[in-house]
ROMAR-740368 format. One record per residue (C-alpha): x, y, z; residue number from 1. Coordinates in steps of 0.02 Angstrom, whole numbers, padded with zeros to 5 digits. Layout:
BEGIN
PT     east    north       up   num
PT        X        Y        Z   NUM
...
end
This chain:
BEGIN
PT     east    north       up   num
PT   -00001    00001    00001     1
PT    00137    00115    00045     2
PT    00211    00129   -00134     3
PT    00051    00137   -00213     4
PT    00000    00299   -00127     5
PT   -00038    00460   -00244     6
PT    00037    00604   -00151     7
PT   -00084    00749   -00137     8
PT   -00009    00921   -00188     9
PT   -00043    01096   -00140    10
PT   -00050    01222   -00278    11
PT    00120    01255   -00386    12
PT    00212    01199   -00521    13
PT    00316    01027   -00514    14
PT    00469    01109   -00599    15
PT    00543    01264   -00528    16
PT    00707    01356   -00550    17
PT    00676    01532   -00554    18
PT    00692    01654   -00400    19
PT    00561    01746   -00310    20
PT    00511    01911   -00405    21
PT    00359    02036   -00368    22
PT    00323    02199   -00452    23
PT    00278    02335   -00348    24
PT    00114    02365   -00438    25
PT    00055    02199   -00467    26
PT    00084    02066   -00314    27
PT    00097    01887   -00344    28
PT   -00042    01754   -00316    29
PT   -00005    01615   -00203    30
PT    00017    01491   -00333    31
PT    00142    01611   -00430    32
PT    00241    01641   -00268    33
PT    00266    01450   -00261    34
PT    00301    01433   -00441    35
PT    00444    01571   -00427    36
PT    00515    01506   -00284    37
PT    00708    01429   -00286    38
PT    00757    01261   -00253    39
PT    00849    01315   -00098    40
PT    00691    01364   -00016    41
PT    00630    01201   -00008    42
PT    00670    01056    00104    43
PT    00661    00871    00099    44
PT    00568    00777    00244    45
PT    00693    00710    00383    46
PT    00648    00538    00375    47
PT    00700    00494    00542    48
PT    00550    00601    00610    49
PT    00442    00560    00489    50
PT    00295    00414    00500    51
PT    00196    00333    00390    52
PT    00028    00281    00452    53
PT   -00046    00145    00329    54
PT   -00259    00133    00340    55
PT   -00371    00045    00225    56
PT   -00387    00187    00103    57
PT   -00212    00232    00087    58
PT   -00045    00322    00179    59
PT   -00045    00452    00294    60
PT    00130    00543    00306    61
PT    00153    00629    00473    62
PT    00302    00752    00513    63
PT    00354    00743    00698    64
PT    00413    00897    00797    65
PT    00559    00847    00908    66
PT    00624    01029    00933    67
PT    00452    01078    01036    68
PT    00407    00894    01103    69
PT    00571    00785    01105    70
PT    00508    00652    01241    71
PT    00346    00630    01148    72
PT    00436    00606    00974    73
PT    00565    00488    01058    74
PT    00449    00390    01149    75
PT    00320    00372    01007    76
PT    00455    00308    00875    77
PT    00504    00175    00995    78
PT    00300    00116    01003    79
PT    00305    00112    00820    80
PT    00463    00015    00797    81
PT    00425   -00096    00941    82
PT    00249   -00142    00835    83
PT    00141   -00084    00979    84
PT    00019   -00035    00852    85
PT   -00012   -00186    00765    86
PT   -00183   -00257    00765    87
PT   -00227   -00097    00836    88
PT   -00356    00038    00774    89
PT   -00431    00212    00748    90
PT   -00577    00177    00871    91
PT   -00637    00355    00888    92
PT   -00696    00471    00760    93
PT   -00786    00632    00807    94
PT   -00846    00725    00662    95
PT   -00751    00894    00635    96
PT   -00650    00870    00792    97
PT   -00530    00717    00809    98
PT   -00483    00537    00742    99
PT   -00397    00452    00876   100
PT   -00304    00281    00889   101
PT   -00209    00157    00996   102
PT   -00258    00037    01116   103
PT   -00447    00059    01162   104
PT   -00420   -00077    01315   105
PT   -00283    00033    01384   106
PT   -00206   -00127    01448   107
PT   -00077   -00167    01317   108
PT    00092   -00145    01381   109
PT    00251   -00065    01275   110
PT    00407   -00173    01269   111
PT    00533   -00045    01257   112
PT    00433    00124    01258   113
PT    00338    00214    01404   114
PT    00158    00179    01448   115
PT    00141    00366    01506   116
PT    00252    00515    01481   117
PT    00262    00689    01564   118
PT    00167    00820    01456   119
PT    00268    00936    01346   120
PT    00138    01064    01327   121
PT    00247    01221    01286   122
PT    00433    01233    01253   123
PT    00522    01365    01370   124
PT    00680    01440    01333   125
PT    00788    01567    01401   126
PT    00822    01641    01232   127
PT    00691    01690    01110   128
PT    00649    01558    00971   129
PT    00621    01653    00810   130
PT    00464    01604    00707   131
PT    00412    01666    00542   132
PT    00288    01788    00618   133
PT    00094    01788    00534   134
PT   -00016    01877    00669   135
PT    00049    01984    00812   136
PT   -00118    01990    00892   137
PT   -00191    01817    00909   138
PT   -00342    01774    01011   139
PT   -00263    01633    01086   140
PT   -00074    01690    01122   141
PT    00022    01845    01102   142
PT    00081    01797    00930   143
PT    00078    01654    00805   144
PT    00184    01591    00655   145
PT    00273    01452    00585   146
PT    00424    01361    00655   147
PT    00511    01217    00546   148
PT    00351    01194    00456   149
PT    00230    01192    00605   150
PT    00107    01311    00645   151
PT    00164    01381    00818   152
PT    00103    01513    00954   153
PT    00222    01614    01066   154
PT    00218    01709    01220   155
PT    00252    01902    01182   156
PT    00457    01881    01230   157
PT    00463    01723    01111   158
PT    00522    01609    01260   159
PT    00372    01511    01262   160
PT    00328    01412    01101   161
PT    00198    01295    01082   162
PT    00107    01202    00922   163
PT   -00065    01257    00886   164
PT   -00216    01145    00852   165
PT   -00239    01179    00668   166
PT   -00316    01040    00553   167
PT   -00189    00898    00536   168
PT   -00101    00923    00694   169
PT   -00044    00761    00784   170
PT   -00057    00763    00976   171
PT   -00056    00635    01113   172
PT   -00221    00617    01204   173
PT   -00235    00597    01381   174
PT   -00342    00578    01544   175
PT   -00388    00727    01666   176
PT   -00195    00701    01743   177
PT   -00089    00810    01653   178
PT    00047    00657    01642   179
PT   -00080    00526    01589   180
PT   -00041    00513    01390   181
PT    00079    00401    01316   182
PT    00005    00282    01188   183
PT   -00159    00357    01123   184
PT   -00128    00478    00981   185
PT   -00240    00587    00879   186
PT   -00255    00690    00720   187
PT   -00370    00857    00746   188
PT   -00511    00861    00608   189
PT   -00540    01053    00626   190
PT   -00467    01208    00703   191
PT   -00482    01205    00887   192
PT   -00366    01323    00969   193
PT   -00438    01306    01139   194
PT   -00351    01126    01159   195
PT   -00182    01236    01137   196
PT   -00067    01219    01303   197
PT   -00187    01083    01364   198
PT   -00115    00930    01276   199
PT    00054    00888    01201   200
PT    00054    00914    01001   201
PT    00210    00845    00925   202
PT    00166    00821    00739   203
PT    00071    00858    00588   204
PT   -00003    00783    00438   205
PT    00103    00819    00280   206
PT    00005    00710    00162   207
PT   -00150    00588    00175   208
PT   -00267    00681    00274   209
PT   -00409    00633    00161   210
PT   -00379    00439    00211   211
PT   -00418    00504    00396   212
PT   -00577    00596    00339   213
PT   -00619    00435    00254   214
PT   -00622    00323    00400   215
PT   -00779    00241    00453   216
PT   -00897    00323    00579   217
PT   -00984    00252    00732   218
PT   -01075    00317    00898   219
PT   -00981    00194    01005   220
PT   -00855    00066    00981   221
PT   -00796   -00065    01109   222
PT   -00640   -00179    01129   223
PT   -00720   -00303    01016   224
PT   -00723   -00180    00862   225
PT   -00542   -00240    00806   226
PT   -00582   -00232    00621   227
PT   -00669   -00054    00636   228
PT   -00538    00067    00548   229
PT   -00377   -00054    00579   230
PT   -00202    00013    00572   231
PT   -00134   -00075    00435   232
PT    00055   -00019    00467   233
PT    00151    00125    00565   234
PT    00331    00139    00531   235
PT    00458    00271    00538   236
PT    00502    00311    00360   237
PT    00688    00298    00388   238
PT    00665    00114    00408   239
PT    00598    00105    00229   240
PT    00688    00098    00075   241
PT    00539    00203   -00016   242
PT    00379    00269    00047   243
PT    00290    00424   -00004   244
PT    00378    00524    00121   245
PT    00536    00503    00020   246
PT    00470    00598   -00126   247
PT    00406    00748   -00047   248
PT    00480    00916   -00005   249
PT    00400    01071    00083   250
PT    00439    01243    00071   251
PT    00551    01313    00200   252
PT    00442    01409    00331   253
PT    00584    01536    00365   254
PT    00621    01569    00188   255
PT    00578    01739    00092   256
PT    00463    01642   -00022   257
PT    00363    01579    00120   258
PT    00354    01755    00202   259
PT    00286    01827    00032   260
PT    00175    01663    00032   261
PT    00091    01738    00179   262
PT    00066    01900    00123   263
PT   -00012    01848   -00049   264
PT   -00134    01733    00067   265
PT   -00171    01887    00183   266
PT   -00221    01995    00036   267
PT   -00273    01901   -00115   268
PT   -00221    01980   -00287   269
PT   -00325    01871   -00407   270
PT   -00466    01968   -00512   271
PT   -00596    01849   -00430   272
PT   -00561    01941   -00257   273
PT   -00659    02100   -00239   274
PT   -00638    02112   -00044   275
PT   -00465    02108    00045   276
PT   -00478    02064    00224   277
PT   -00281    02106    00255   278
PT   -00291    01963    00377   279
PT   -00256    01768    00382   280
PT   -00263    01659    00526   281
PT   -00112    01539    00564   282
PT   -00233    01399    00524   283
PT   -00277    01457    00365   284
PT   -00119    01428    00301   285
PT   -00048    01272    00226   286
PT    00130    01251    00194   287
PT    00176    01204    00015   288
PT    00228    01052   -00028   289
PT    00274    00951   -00203   290
PT    00348    00809   -00273   291
PT    00552    00821   -00273   292
PT    00614    00911   -00420   293
PT    00800    00844   -00391   294
PT    00881    00701   -00316   295
PT    00944    00741   -00137   296
end
């Protein structure tokens, strides 16, 4: 299934060689910003920090975020590599909210990984972390932007940084206790920023969100529903000789082109748009991605 997956691409040309240029009197559209970006403004996925989740309808490529949640990333890769998710399923689907998977019985014990792990809701640093700013007056935080491809929020000083709950956010489910998460993961299916700082987010869906959206729905599942939305495979991309992740590159969110892309989305220049909002929410931006144009 992994090799047969078709990668969904965002707008933009596949072959790109020219550098970004913009006339002062005619701003570029988002598609043209992408098309005119330079090759060095794109990056391959780090396969060691990328997961392939195989479902009945296809593969989901998930990029992990070791900078903001290093312990969750390390422990989750251990779970995946030891085969913890074999014969498990995506047992919870709440329309427009979450798809949650793992061990519905909560009784399965990991072999090498931890069953529970201390929360990593926010990354606190002595020095501020520079982000590609999107909104300096966000309703849920002092500011929002992008860091290494992830939508994030920060305090005013930039010394507290956390991943935001935009659609495709990959996070660790938990109970009422702050440190009760460890094995049960979810993908957020809408923009639910009120969850920020209440749960550990440690990744994002790069491609394949359509396979999450196509999962079966059921009002309530039980331990016996083992065939409901089965997890066909869950692997670290680096452990494969080939996968959808091997062929993807994403725009660097600290690049000039991505900054220009933000502005082109803030005020759309295409003739169809007769009203300009002069605003874009961090969850309204998808990081451009494409099939690799050169061998790495």
